[in-house]
ROKE-127976 format. One line per 10 residues: number of its first residue (from 1); for each residue x, y, z of C-alpha. Coordinates in Angstrom, 3 decimals, padded with zeros to 6 digits. Each point is the difference from the previous one (the first is absolute). Layout:
N
NUM	X/Y/Z  ...
***
This chain:
435
1	041.926/004.854/015.273  -003.727/000.156/000.750  -001.613/001.162/003.255  -003.617/-000.967/000.686  -002.241/001.533/002.661  -003.555/-000.905/000.937  -001.347/002.375/-002.694  002.555/000.848/-002.624  003.053/-001.446/-001.647  003.001/001.972/-001.202
11	002.596/-001.156/-002.489  003.435/001.452/000.666  001.041/-000.727/-003.582  -002.023/003.096/-000.942  002.329/002.283/002.026  002.335/002.091/-002.063  003.493/-001.388/000.623  001.518/003.449/-000.498  -001.486/001.091/003.330  001.995/-002.618/001.935
21	003.682/000.107/000.874  002.188/-002.861/-001.259  000.904/-000.933/003.585  -003.627/-000.302/001.031  -000.241/-003.741/-000.490  -001.493/-000.984/003.359  -003.659/001.033/000.045  -002.552/-000.793/002.638  -003.481/001.199/000.877  -001.160/001.174/003.410
31	-003.615/000.616/001.049  -000.587/003.410/001.546  -003.215/001.698/001.223  -000.327/001.980/-003.228  000.409/-003.018/-002.284  003.085/-001.772/-001.372  003.490/001.383/-000.466  002.815/-001.313/-002.152  003.320/000.398/001.766  003.276/000.099/-001.864
41	003.539/000.710/001.045  -000.394/003.769/-000.305  -003.210/000.206/002.078  -003.749/-000.527/-000.287  -001.642/000.604/-003.343  -003.773/000.207/-000.190  -001.798/-002.540/-002.122  -002.718/000.905/-002.525  -003.362/001.117/001.331  -001.772/-003.258/-000.906
51	002.313/-001.931/002.334  000.316/002.676/002.711  -003.778/-000.011/000.476  -000.234/-003.774/000.273  -001.765/-001.471/002.962  002.496/-001.825/002.213  -002.556/-001.205/002.526  -001.341/-003.533/-000.026  -003.535/001.103/000.969  -002.778/-000.920/-002.469
61	-001.112/002.824/-002.260  -003.696/000.839/000.114  -002.084/000.855/-003.047  -000.286/003.653/001.084  003.796/000.301/000.355  000.467/-001.596/-003.409  -002.485/002.477/-001.552  001.733/002.955/001.678  003.398/-001.181/-001.240  -001.278/-000.451/-003.547
71	-001.402/003.527/000.082  003.205/001.337/001.533  002.213/-001.605/-002.621  -002.294/000.778/-002.928  001.780/000.946/-003.196  -002.769/002.403/-000.971  000.481/002.512/002.806  001.829/000.412/003.267  -001.849/-000.321/003.285  -000.879/003.441/001.398
81	001.997/001.142/002.966  -001.258/001.746/003.147  -000.179/003.441/-001.631  -001.787/-001.366/-003.071  -002.479/-001.871/002.206  -000.681/003.205/001.920  -000.645/001.878/-003.243  -002.326/-002.774/-001.182  -002.007/000.163/003.227  -000.295/003.767/-000.265
91	-001.133/-000.266/-003.644  -002.604/-002.635/000.911  -001.332/002.169/002.805  -000.274/003.026/-002.291  -001.796/-002.092/-002.627  -002.537/-001.264/002.541  -000.648/003.525/001.251  -000.505/001.298/-003.552  -002.363/-002.872/-000.852  -002.101/000.663/003.110
101	-000.061/003.720/-000.818  -001.158/-000.637/-003.574  -002.694/-002.401/001.220  -001.182/002.550/002.557  -000.109/002.694/-002.694  -002.120/-002.245/-002.239  -002.442/-000.738/002.822  -000.197/003.722/000.874  -000.695/000.886/-003.638  -002.813/-002.594/-000.112
111	-001.484/001.556/003.103  000.419/003.562/-001.317  -000.347/-000.123/-003.804  000.238/003.275/-001.900  -003.446/-000.695/-001.497  -002.771/-002.309/001.134  -000.812/-001.796/003.243  002.195/-001.711/002.521  000.938/-003.314/-001.591  000.472/-001.631/003.399
121	-003.504/000.766/001.219  -002.244/-002.944/000.830  -002.732/001.481/-002.195  002.040/-000.983/-003.069  001.360/-003.287/001.343  -003.291/-001.410/001.304  -001.618/-000.520/-003.451  003.204/-001.720/-001.162  000.061/-002.460/002.911  -003.643/-000.787/000.826
131	-001.748/-003.298/-000.751  -001.723/001.310/-003.119  003.349/000.915/-001.543  001.368/-003.495/000.623  -003.060/-001.944/-001.101  -000.890/002.103/-003.034  003.376/001.181/-001.291  003.195/-001.496/001.462  -000.902/-003.688/000.224  -001.707/-000.226/-003.446
141	002.921/001.909/-001.512  002.531/-002.280/001.696  -001.862/-003.097/-001.245  000.031/001.380/-003.549  003.718/000.723/000.312  000.747/-003.508/001.296  -002.152/-001.595/-002.716  001.815/001.828/-002.781  003.381/-000.689/001.617  -000.715/-003.730/000.493
151	-001.131/-000.573/-003.587  002.894/002.100/-001.304  002.586/-001.890/002.074  -001.230/-003.386/-001.216  -000.149/001.209/-003.589  003.438/001.623/000.218  001.570/-003.198/001.363  -001.573/-002.143/-002.734  000.942/002.571/-002.652  003.548/000.151/001.344
161	000.522/-003.767/000.041  -001.399/-000.500/-003.511  002.081/002.734/-001.584  003.067/-000.972/002.030  -000.183/-003.390/-001.686  -000.360/001.843/-003.291  003.027/002.197/000.698  002.049/-003.077/000.936  -001.246/-002.136/-002.888  002.455/-001.473/-002.491
171	-002.338/000.835/-002.892  001.103/003.336/-001.447  -003.422/001.206/-001.162  -001.621/-000.678/003.409  002.862/001.707/001.782  -000.181/003.033/-002.309  -003.788/000.418/000.281  000.138/-000.335/003.792  002.770/002.592/000.213  -001.968/002.512/-002.094
181	-003.148/-000.429/002.121  001.890/000.294/003.286  001.938/003.090/-001.036  -003.198/001.668/-001.243  -001.851/-000.718/003.266  002.901/001.317/002.055  000.296/003.196/-002.045  -003.660/001.066/000.002  -001.231/001.712/003.220  -002.525/-001.894/002.096
191	-002.462/002.915/-000.020  000.006/000.053/-003.790  -000.849/-003.712/-000.055  -002.871/000.600/002.427  -001.486/002.882/-001.973  000.306/-001.885/-003.306  -001.617/-003.218/001.212  -002.642/001.969/001.889  -001.115/001.449/-003.339  000.259/-003.401/-001.714
201	-002.060/-001.867/002.610  -002.612/002.760/000.073  -000.287/-000.247/-003.801  -000.459/-003.777/000.309  -002.980/000.451/002.313  001.737/-000.675/003.324  -000.853/003.400/001.404  -000.788/-001.321/003.509  003.341/-001.787/000.458  002.044/001.989/-002.513
211	001.975/001.898/002.650  000.812/-003.158/002.000  001.224/-002.003/-002.977  001.899/002.974/-001.368  001.893/000.323/003.302  000.691/-003.744/000.082  001.162/-000.132/-003.613  002.363/002.939/000.382  001.532/-001.395/003.188  000.341/-003.513/-001.468
221	001.769/001.208/-003.150  002.502/002.233/001.764  000.728/-002.030/003.124  -000.083/-003.264/-001.932  002.768/001.303/-002.246  002.024/000.911/003.086  -000.529/-003.494/001.446  001.156/-001.450/-003.317  003.256/001.908/000.163  000.536/-000.942/003.647
231	-000.391/-003.700/-000.789  002.174/000.250/-003.112  002.768/001.794/001.893  -000.255/-002.518/002.837  000.446/-002.890/-002.430  002.920/001.814/-001.623  001.730/000.388/003.365  -000.144/-003.711/000.784  003.212/-002.015/-000.368  000.405/-001.649/-003.382
241	000.369/-003.333/001.730  -003.763/-000.097/000.675  -000.937/-000.111/-003.678  002.958/-002.238/-000.837  -001.007/-002.502/002.668  -003.568/-000.052/-001.340  001.312/-000.604/-003.510  002.231/-002.807/001.274  -003.065/-001.651/001.543  -001.726/000.056/-003.372
251	-002.462/002.783/000.813  -001.325/002.300/-002.695  000.578/003.748/000.134  -003.624/000.698/000.982  -000.024/-002.617/002.727  003.285/001.327/001.350  -001.529/003.470/000.225  -003.204/-001.182/001.676  001.556/-002.502/002.429  003.411/001.419/000.884
261	000.795/003.519/-001.155  -003.208/002.041/000.406  -000.777/-001.263/003.572  003.481/001.035/001.118  -000.295/003.328/-001.836  -003.329/000.719/001.717  001.507/-000.621/003.439  003.034/002.166/-000.809  -002.209/002.805/-001.374  -002.601/-000.163/002.772
271	000.927/003.354/001.642  -000.440/001.839/-003.291  -003.220/-001.885/-000.734  -001.400/000.950/003.402  000.858/003.649/-000.626  -001.787/-000.233/-003.348  -003.125/-001.379/001.706  -000.042/003.066/002.238  000.297/002.163/-003.117  -003.067/-001.748/-001.447
281	-002.007/000.819/003.117  001.018/003.651/-000.040  -000.509/000.428/-003.748  -003.669/-000.870/000.347  -000.385/003.608/001.176  000.483/001.064/-003.631  -003.417/-001.452/-000.674  -001.594/002.963/001.746  000.844/002.068/-003.096  -002.319/-002.168/-002.109
291	-002.718/000.077/002.715  000.807/-003.379/001.524  -001.491/-000.009/003.516  003.119/-001.034/001.871  001.184/001.214/003.388  001.428/003.256/-001.351  -003.115/000.814/-002.010  -002.284/-000.694/002.973  002.171/002.166/002.254  -000.160/002.874/-002.470
301	-003.788/-000.334/-000.199  -000.277/000.116/003.780  002.312/003.009/000.171  -002.013/001.838/-002.626  -003.182/-000.734/001.951  001.189/001.537/003.309  002.763/002.298/-001.309  002.670/-001.923/001.964  002.119/-001.505/-002.761  003.179/000.274/002.071
311	-001.441/-002.168/002.769  -001.515/-002.634/-002.285  003.165/-000.275/-002.089  002.042/-000.390/003.193  -002.208/-002.921/001.042  000.357/-001.506/-003.477  003.794/000.334/000.229  000.007/-001.861/003.333  -002.231/-002.654/-001.564  002.418/-000.443/-002.931
321	002.926/-000.232/002.413  -001.687/-002.750/002.019  -000.919/-001.962/-003.131  003.473/000.255/-001.511  001.679/-000.883/003.288  -002.231/-003.045/000.444  000.650/-001.120/-003.579  003.750/000.406/000.468  000.053/-001.967/003.245  -002.115/-002.759/-001.514
331	002.119/-000.242/-003.137  003.233/-000.155/002.013  -001.055/-003.392/001.350  -000.309/-001.501/-003.470  003.776/-000.465/-000.583  000.394/-001.709/003.379  -002.808/-002.440/-000.758  001.315/-000.666/-003.503  003.515/-000.613/001.275  -001.267/-002.328/002.729
341	-001.908/-002.009/-002.612  002.795/-000.091/-002.566  002.895/-000.732/002.353  001.507/-003.455/-000.126  -000.602/-002.618/002.667  003.019/-000.266/002.281  000.682/-003.615/000.868  003.070/-001.842/001.196  001.703/-002.320/-002.437  000.369/-003.630/000.963
351	003.542/-001.276/-000.456  000.445/-003.492/-001.393  002.882/-002.084/001.385  001.870/000.152/-003.286  -000.429/003.797/-000.135  001.270/000.784/003.508  003.571/000.491/-001.159  -001.109/001.773/-003.185  -001.760/003.314/000.851  -000.292/000.819/-003.714
361	-002.217/-003.019/-000.675  -003.125/002.153/-000.179  -001.877/-002.460/-002.209  000.309/-002.824/002.538  -000.982/002.286/002.851  -003.027/001.331/-001.866  -001.090/-003.502/-000.986  000.260/-001.225/003.586  -002.035/002.922/001.383  -002.835/-000.329/-002.535
371	-002.922/-002.379/-000.119  000.338/-002.608/-002.723  -003.055/-000.546/-002.231  -000.956/-003.106/-001.991  000.570/-002.473/002.806  003.408/001.223/001.120  001.604/000.222/-003.442  002.959/002.434/000.288  -000.276/003.114/-002.130  002.558/000.919/-002.634
381	-001.015/003.660/000.072  000.975/002.014/003.134  -002.698/002.484/000.929  001.365/003.312/001.321  -003.162/002.084/-000.500  -002.265/000.444/003.006  -001.618/003.460/-000.369  -003.425/000.633/-001.458  001.602/002.156/-002.701  002.510/-002.708/-000.878
391	-000.401/-002.330/-002.930  -002.361/-002.815/000.871  002.482/-002.818/-000.592  -001.988/-002.540/001.991  -002.561/-000.422/-002.750  002.648/-000.004/-002.684  002.078/-002.512/001.945  -002.999/-002.263/000.494  -000.761/000.084/-003.704  003.612/-000.789/-000.787
401	-000.024/-002.931/002.440  -003.282/-001.267/-001.455  001.513/-000.015/-003.488  003.013/-001.874/001.311  -002.215/-002.658/001.612  -002.003/-000.386/-003.212  003.202/-000.539/-001.967  001.130/-002.589/002.544  -003.340/-001.824/-000.273  000.247/-000.034/-003.794
411	003.538/-001.343/000.240  -001.076/-002.770/002.384  -002.960/-000.903/-002.235  002.270/-000.116/-003.030  002.474/-002.260/001.802  -002.783/-002.344/001.102  -001.326/-000.164/-003.568  003.449/-000.854/-001.314  000.418/-002.656/002.699  -003.328/-001.605/-000.902
421	000.849/000.049/-003.682  003.384/-001.536/000.692  -001.677/-002.673/002.141  -002.442/-000.819/-002.829  002.810/-000.271/-002.497  001.929/-002.297/002.313  -003.017/-002.242/000.578  -000.684/-000.178/-003.722  003.612/-000.991/-000.748  -000.020/-002.548/002.811
431	-003.222/-001.621/-001.243  001.319/-000.093/-003.563  003.200/-001.668/001.173  -001.925/-002.682/001.966  -002.266/-000.775/-002.969
***
């Protein structure tokens, strides 16, 4: 016996028969305000909790009610009761009060430091916020930071794609060399790369741009290796059917990676890639150690000039926050645009008369809904690929049809030649017979 409510279903075969009396053969269910009850000969017996809490009303369930029910019936934890909710509210209030008290203590300490001047005085903040500070220090430093970050991001993406192909190559030596390079770049600290290449470029005579290219090289090597691993892991997480379908279509391993697997892996790994781009922007601050005039280095120079390093570094921190937030918001739109460009075209299938009673006749439906090339010649190859990342079967199909037409022309020409030769032989025999 199975009882079904608007939310749950309960199978009575799961009830232990030892809990029922042998005479209790007539069972029926009655709806009560608290849920359902199973009544037997000896009296009401409560049903399990999943059925007792079923919704017996016929009113539509809203999304908020569905979310509350899913949270209430979560298997991870029980929903807090009134006392627990009261304790949670008290704990939240205490936490807010403590946070405000700590913030007030910090502000008071800045205003009354044990040594030095009041850090909140306008005399220290004015040199950090005037026009000279912005035009001579903050803006040039921000432009240097963005320049290094932009070149590093492009280089890291190119580096990551190239070595991802190497890591996924079927040639053992290429795969082994790529793995060694990637693991080395991931293991060595970025600052060590910067210091090393700073010395190398200075020795090569690039003293003017040595710091810039050292920062770029260090960021490209480290972050490019991270991008490589993100792409490789994204390809590894794809279903095996993607590569198998590409192989069935006659695609090579490299073309399968470039056309099918890597584009999907990039979309799947986009959140991690965006986070890595933010890391590139923040890691440019390491260039200040090798005297690269980025935003941090310019802020330190301004602070050393007016003895207000706390104020200038605070402005630099706000600047970094704005840049990283803008980069994150901009990069979050990339997956949406890529998905909109790679999604398939939704179109209704035209049903041929002979396919009306056969819903599984996909080939006939697809042929009827598609434009026929070559003067209306029906295609033998159903095309089910419509996305920009899909295999371009149109070109392949056209080539296949062209080869078929050429073979038909050769066959017709051969038949005409045989007919003419047969006609000549017949005329020759006829003339010989008349003579």
